[in-house]
N, C-alpha and C positions, 0 to 999 in steps of 0.2 A: 574614079579607082585611082590608087596612088600606087607606084611602080614595086611597091616593095612585096615580092612574090613569098607566098607563106604556106607553109602544111600547117593542117590542125588534129591536132589527134585526141580522142577523148579513149577513157579509159588507161591512160597514159603509166599509171602509175606501178603496174606488174602484168605479167603475161606476155602476149602478144602485141597488146598496146606497148607499152615498155618496147620491145622487139621493135616494132615497127617505128619508133622515135631513131634508133640509133640506125638502122637501116636507109629510113628516107634520109637523114643526117650524111650518110658515106655513099648516098647513090644520086643524089639530086644536089650537083653542085649550084643551080639557079635558083636557090632558096636563100630568103637573106634573114628568116626566121622559123622556126616550129613553134605554135604554140600548142602547149600541153595542159590537158583537163583532168584531174582528177580530185579526190574528195582530201587525198595526204597530202597535205604541203612537206612533209616530211621526206615522203617519198618522190617529190619534183624535185625537192633537192638534191638529189641524189644524180640528177641530171649534171650538176654543177660541173665546170671543168674536163668533161667528160665529149665535147661536142664540137665541130669545126665551127659551130656557128650559132647564132642568140635563141637562147630559149626563153619563151615567153611564159612564165607558168598562171594558171586558174585551179586552184584550189577553191573548186563549188561542185555543190549536187546538182548536178545536170537534169535529174525528177521535177527540182524545186524553181519554180519560175522567177522567182526572186533573184535567185543565184543564176540564173540562166539570161538576166537584165546587165550583169556584167560582163560575159560575152558578147551580149547585143549590143552595149554604150560602146565598146573597146573596137566593135566593127566600125559601126557609127564613126567614132571620132578619128580610127585609123584608115581606115577605107581601104586594105589592104585587099591584095590579088591574089586569091586562094587558089592555089594552081593542085593544090592536095587536101582533101576532107577523109581521114579517117575515123570512123564511126566504132570503136571497139570496147567502151563500156559495156558491161554487160553481167547477169548474176543469175542463178541457177539453183535449184535444189530438189533433192529425189525426196520423193515420197509418194504415196496414194494421196487422192483426193479426199480431205477429212483428215489426215495426217499433217497436213501442213498447218501453218495457220493462217488463217485471211489473209494476214500482211502480208508472211513472207509471201504467198501467192501473189498479189498485187503488188510489191515490188518490184516481180519479174517482169510482171506487165507493164509498169512503169518506166522500168529501165528499159529492158530490151526494146519495145515497141516503142511507146509514147515519148521519152527522149529521145531516141534515136532520129525517130521523124521531126522531133521540135526544133533536136542543132542541125539538121540536115534543110530543115526549111530556114531555118534561120542566118545558115550562112549561104546560101544557094544563091543569095541575089549579087555575092562577090565573090564568083565562083565564074571565072574568064573562059575563054576556047580553047581548047586544048588542055583541057584539066582532067583530072579523075575523083571519082567519089570511091573510097573502098567501103565497105557493110561488112561487118563481122556477123554474120549467119550461123549457119551450124549445119553439121549430117543430120541433126535431129531433125533439121526445118525437112527431110524427105519425107518421113514417115511419122503415124501419131505414136506416143510412146508413153505407155503403161507405167508409171511410176515415177514418169517425167513428163509428165502431160502439158504445163501449162508453161515447161520452157521449150519443149519442143514445138507447143504452138505459138509461141512468140518468134521463134526462128521461124517457122514457115510464113510468118507474119512477115519478118525483115526481108526474105528469099523473093515472097511476092510483092511486098513493094518495091524495092531495089529494080528488079527486073521490068518491072512497068514505069518505072524512074528513067532506066536505061533508052526505053524505047522514046520518051517522052522528052530526053534532053540530047538523041543524038542531032535535032535540027540545029543545038545550042553547041555541038563539039564537044562535049563532056562527057567522058564514060565511066558508068557506074557498074561494077563489081563488088556480087556477093560473094562473098569466101564462106566455105561451108566445109570446115574441117571435122576429123572424128575428133575422137580422146586427144588433146597437147598436153602436155608436161609442164604445168602451169599451177597458182594457188588458187584455181578455180575449184580444182576437188577437194581443197581443206575445207570449203564453205557447203558446196553441193552434199555430198556423199553424206552429213546429218547423220555420222555416226555408222554408217554400210562401210560394204568393200566396194570398192571398183568391180564391176561386174568382170567376169573371164573375157570375155568377148571385147568389153573397151582396152582391158590390160595389154590385150593383144597386139592392137593396131594404133597403141598412142606414139603421138608424133614430138619431135621437138619443135618450138614454138621458132626456131631460127629457120628452121625449113618452110615450115606453114608461110610466113610471114614474106620469105623469099617468093614464094612459088605465087604469094596471093599480088604481090609488086608486078612480077613479070607478066602474071595475065590481066593485071591492068593496064601494064603498059600494050599489051599486042591487043587491048578492048573487049577481053573477054566478058561477058552477062555473070559469067561464074566461074569460081575458083576453086577446084579440089585438087589436094594436093593427094599423089599415092595413087597406086591402084586397086589396094583393096576398096580406099574410099568411092574410087569410081567405079567400080565394081558393085559395090550397095549402092550407088546410084541408080545404075542401071537396074539391079532388081528391083527396087522401089517401084521404077516404071513401067514393069513388066508383071512382077507378082501381086497376086493382091494381099492388099494392105492390111486383113485381118490375121493371113498365115505370117507376116511377116512381124506383126503384135505379138504373136502365140509366142515367136522365138525368142522376143524381144521380154517379154513377162518371164 
């Protein structure tokens, strides 16, 4: 492994991934580079001249094995010391089962669950001790969500996978944090809402990406296996632990 210390961020072109790049560059002076991954190169180009360290851009689709080989080969050549891996790429779409196309449903599963797992396992051999993995799950992981069933199920997967991984990697001194925000003010809803209005209960607790990301980094540094920002979402988490899920689902519906 080389002495080049890096962070890798998926979903870096918008939302919380993009915010993560700015905050990591600001807070971690020991990094040599941040490797940013997203499908849209023009969005990655927007980082030019705005960060105090070098950016290496990968305009790839992480759901595609051939594209992922580009990252795999670069890791093989450079053998960097990955200090931070952030998996923030994800997508969601509201709609009851049968309203969404099979492709829309499988896209969510491929990106949110399969690609996150593939990237984690691809990068893991390059992650050294005293490093961290930050996985973006969602408060949707806490309880099944009618009308958002596939998305919530994929985020339950991320939360479960991340918590198990946190235990597995303890002996290597690598911390894994699953970030579980509620609604966040990003481009996510432009696609997800599918022509619907954002439910009032989600609108009432919407967060700024800067706040969620700052909280996620702090929780990761503290070695927490979950990051839930804000008292409302923490309250929701405890409700989901103690109230029957059928009752909560009736309210959500």
